N, C-alpha and C positions, 0 to 999 in steps of 0.2 A: 593478973598471967600472961608469960611471957609471949614471944613472937608462936603463931602456929605456924608450926615448918617439916615439909612432907624428906626424909631423909631420902632419896632414889638409888640403889644400890645397884648397877650389871650383874650378874654374875652370871660364869663360865666357869666348873669345877674347878668350884674356892670354899671345901668344904673344911680344910685347917682352916677356911680366917676366919668364917664364918662367927666362931662365938666373942672372936679377940676384938672384933668390928664392932660387934652389936656392945658390948663392955666400954667399951669406951666410948661409942655415938650415947649411949648412956650416961657417962659423967662428963662429956662434953655437953650435952644439953638435961643438965640436971634438972634445970630453973628455970626449963620448955616445953611447955605445953608441945609432945613432938610421935611422931611416928618414925618405923627406919619400915621401909620398902620395897625389899627384892624382888629382883625380875631377872629369873633365873631363865639361864635355858642350857643346863647344867646337862650333860650326860652320864654324870655320877650321883650320889645320894646329896644333893648340896640339899636340894629342898626338900630331904626329909630332917637333916641337920638344921636349918632353920629350924621348921616346926619344934626340932626337940629346942631349943634356944630360948626357942622362945613362950615358952611352959612359963622359963623365969628372967625372961627380962626383966631392965628397970623402965624399960619403956614399951608403947605398943609393935607387936614386927608383925606384917603381916609378908605372904611371897605371892609371883606372879609365875606358875609357869609354862611358860611357853613352851608347848612341842616344837613350833616348826620357828627357827628366830629368822623371821625378817624383818627384813633389812638390817642385821648383825648386830653390835653395840648401839646403834643409835638407832634401832628399830626398836631397842629395848628400852631407852633412855625417854622414847614416847610414849611405846606403853607403860609403863609408869609415871607421867605426869598425868595421861588420862587418866591414868587406875587413881593420885594420890589423892587424899583427904584437904590438904590444904591448898591453898594457891602458892603460898612461896614454896618455892622449892627448892631441894639439894643434889645435885647428883656428884656422885663421887664413887670410885673406880673400890672394888671388892679386893683390891691384893694389898691392900694395907701402905700400899707409896702413896695414899692422897692420908696425911693425917688426919684422924678426925677432931684432935683440939683444934684446929681452926675451921670449924665449925662457925663456935660465937664469934668467931672474928667476923666475918661473911656476913652476918645475921646482924651487927653490929653496924656497919658500911651500910649495908640496906635500906639499916632504920632511918640513918641519917637523908634519907624522904626522895634522893634528886636520879636515886639507878633502877634498871629494871633489871640490869644484871652486872653479879661480879661476880670476876673470875680470881682464882686463884694462880697465878702468876707466875714460873720458873726464875723468870726476867729480870724482874723488877728487883730495886735495891731490898734485903732485906731477903730475898730467892734465893733457893737453891737445887743444882739437881746433879748434889756431887751421888747421886742413887740412882742414876737415872741408865748408865752401862757403859757401852763404849765411846772413846775420841772419837768414833763413825757415825755415830746412830748417832753422836751428839753435831757432826756436823748436819744430819742428813735431814734431823732436825729443827735449826738454823735456817737453813735452806731452806724450807719446806715452808718455813714460816713465815721468810720474808718472799720466795714465793705469793704464798697469801695472801699477804698484807698487801701486798702489789699489785691483784687482778681485785681487790674490794681497799683500795685508799681511802676510804671518806667510812665506809662502815667497822673499819679496822685502826682506825685511828687511835682512838688510846686507848687500842686493846692488844700489848704484847704480849700475848700467849695465846693466840684463837684455836692452838692443838690441845690446850688442856680437857680432862676429862674432868676439874673437880669447878664446880661452879654452884654459884644461887643464881635463880632466874623468876622471876612472877610469871605466873602461864598466863595472871589475862593478860597480860601483851599479847602472847603469842595465837598466832592462827596455827593450831594442832591439827589440823586439816591438813595445812598448807606445803608440811615438811615433807622431805621423801627422804630418807635419809641412808644411807651408803655408808656400812664399815661402820670406822670407828674413832670419827670428827663430829660430833654432833657438835657441837657450840659453833665450829664455822657455818653448820647447814642453819642454825636458829641466827646469827650475829647478819649471816648474809642473806636474807629471807626478810630478816625484819628491820625494820632499823630502831635502835635502841639505846637506851641511857648506859652506858655504859660504868663501870668504876670497878680494882686491883686491886687486891691481896698479896704478902709475897706469902711464897707459900717453898719452905723442902722439903725436897721431893725421896722418900722415903725408900728405903733398900725395897726389894721386893722379898718376900716372906715362904711364902710356899706356891709352890706354881710355878707355871712359866708364861713366858710374856707373849699377847696374842697377834705384838706388831708380824707381817712377814712382809715380803717381795706380793703375796696376794693381794694382803691389807693392801700397800701401800703402789698400786695398780690401782685398787678401787678410790681408795683416796684422790687420784690424778684424773683418775677417769670423775671422781664424781666433784671435782675442784675444777672439771673445765665448764662439767655443764650446766653448774654454778653461773661461773663466769667468761661464760664463751664468750660473750661481745665483745664487751673491753677490745681485746689480747688476739680476739681476730681478726678486728681491724685496727689495732695498732701490724697484725704481721701483712694485712693486705697491704696498709699504705706501705711500710718495708720491703716488699714484694715489689711495687708500683717504684719505688727508691731505687731499689738492687739493678731493675729494669733499666730504667734510668741511665744507671751510677754506669750498668754497659753497655749501654749505648758509647754513652760518652768517649766512656774506655777504645770500644772500637776503632767511633769516627775519631780518633785525636789518634787511634796508634795509626792510623790507614793514613793517615795526612804525615804521618814520619812522628811522631813526637815520640818521645820513650815510654818507654809501660809504665815505668816508673811515677814522673810529672800527671801521666796521661790520669791514673788512680788517682793521683791531686786532686784535680780542676774537678774531676767527677764526684768524688766523696765530700768536696765542699759546695759543690752546688747543690745534689741530694740530702745532705744538710740542711740547709736552708730551703730546703722544698719538703724534705718529711716533718718541721717540725710548726711550717702553717698548715701542713695539712692534720695534724695529729691536734693543735689547737682548736681544729677549726670542729672536726669528724671524730677525736676519740676523748680527749679531754676537757671537752667543751663543759662539759657540765660541770667540773673541778675549778677552774680559773677561777671563780668567783671567792671562794675559797684563797687560792692560790697566791702568792707571791705575786707582785707583779710581772708585766708581758714585760720589759725590759731585763729582770729580773730572773723570768721564768726562761727566756732564751739566752742571755749570757752561761746561765747553766747547765742546757741544753748542749751548746754548740765548746761553749768548753768539752762537755765530754765526751761530745760526739766527735773532737779536733784529739781529745788523748787519744781514745779512745781508736782509730782512723793512724796518728799515729807511733798506735802498737800493732794494728791487725796488717797496715800498709810491708813494713819489714816481712813477719813474718809470709806475710806475700807472695811480698819477693823471693823469701830463701823458699818455701814451696814451688818457685818456679828456676830458681836458679839444681832446690835438689832436687825436687822431682823430674825436671823437664816437660810440665804439665801447662800447657796454655793458660798464660798472663788472667785470660775472660773466665777459666775456670777455673783459679784461684781466689780471685776475685771474691768467685759468686761464695764457693767455701767460707773463708772467714764471714761474709756476710752475716752467711746464716749463726756459726757460731757470735758474733756479734748481736745478735739481737736480741736472745734473752735475756742479758748483759745491760740490753740500751733497755727493753719495758722495765726489767727491774729499776731503774735508774729514774729514770723517765717519775712511775709510778708511786713512788718511793720519797723520793729529794724537787725534782722539776716540780710536780703538782702536786704537795705536801699543805694539807693548811695550816695556815700561818695561826699560829700560838695566841688563843684568846684567855686562858687563865687567869685566874684570883693576883692581881700583883704581891699581895703577901703570899703568897704559895708556890714555893719554888717551883719554876715551869721544869716540865718534864723534858730527857733528852729527844734529839728531832731523831730521826731514823738512819740519819747518817752515824752521826753519834753512837748512837747505841749498835751498827755496823760497825763503825771501829772501833768501840771496846771489847762486839764482840770475837773483833780479832785478835788483839790487840790482850787481851786481859783471862779472854774464854778460851780459845783458839783450840788449846788441849782437856780440855773437860768434858767429863763422857757425859752420852743423854743416847732420847730416840725419840723415834717417828715420833 
């Protein structure tokens, strides 16, 4: 007997996809004891179509129709996890962009016994994003992924695509009652709230057959708000130290310019003093839980010092241009430039400075570092399409 698995398919007005997705899942899992569980929030007759297709399906098909779609797509997935007949669950979308033919590969990777979650990733070798949409949406997707991994650098260290909606999870490793899904990024919720062993398989993301994308500005805002709720603590501490550093920077500038020093030189002195002070405070209060697994303090300081000086070298000329062009106060121009620099600093420190050292099997190829993935994304994938 094969692996017992429940395939959870959340649907919202996906009537035209039901027959094909059931047939393809049935073909992919012909040798396994499996069921398909649709969790339907539709306003059309998708639930009736599921019941019709289930009568002749090659494997058991059930549907949970929710009158109130509490928690959105994420809430539907949690409802499916609660109602599943098996502990091994695979979540996939109902729009046929997630290829059912990948199901055996997810199960095979899980069967190796060293993982709790197996994700289908668009961003590892063999993965593909050509079916995702426009270049703008691809850029939004990559930026959202980097921001998310920066906010959870330890939990997501081995997950290149925490935004994917196609993944296998062992339900026994989850506290379902503790999940508070909002919107459509349920995997992020699961990984952020639970310390899980993760693995990945590459996915070629398909083109949408029927229906329309559920992504929207409203969903994007929901995602940002939920991300902040999940891990606002680390970022808020980083921001607080940044504010302290900014105030110190401005105070140093004001004092030095009051003594007659040119504002550009005053800005340089203020930047160097606050770079050192910020690093020491971040070591103690922000990234203290990551120091043990990161590189040595000398390398951390060197990377932080180099990045901040490069950032300052770029920021100070921009600040000077604002002063000379807009004729605003040098202190105000510096404050504006520091706000913009905050996000770049946070991303770099979380993803690079305090990135965990790789301890993989020497016989296996080491995965790319976050910096290498960023460089490769900019170099090779900048014009490829995608979506949040």
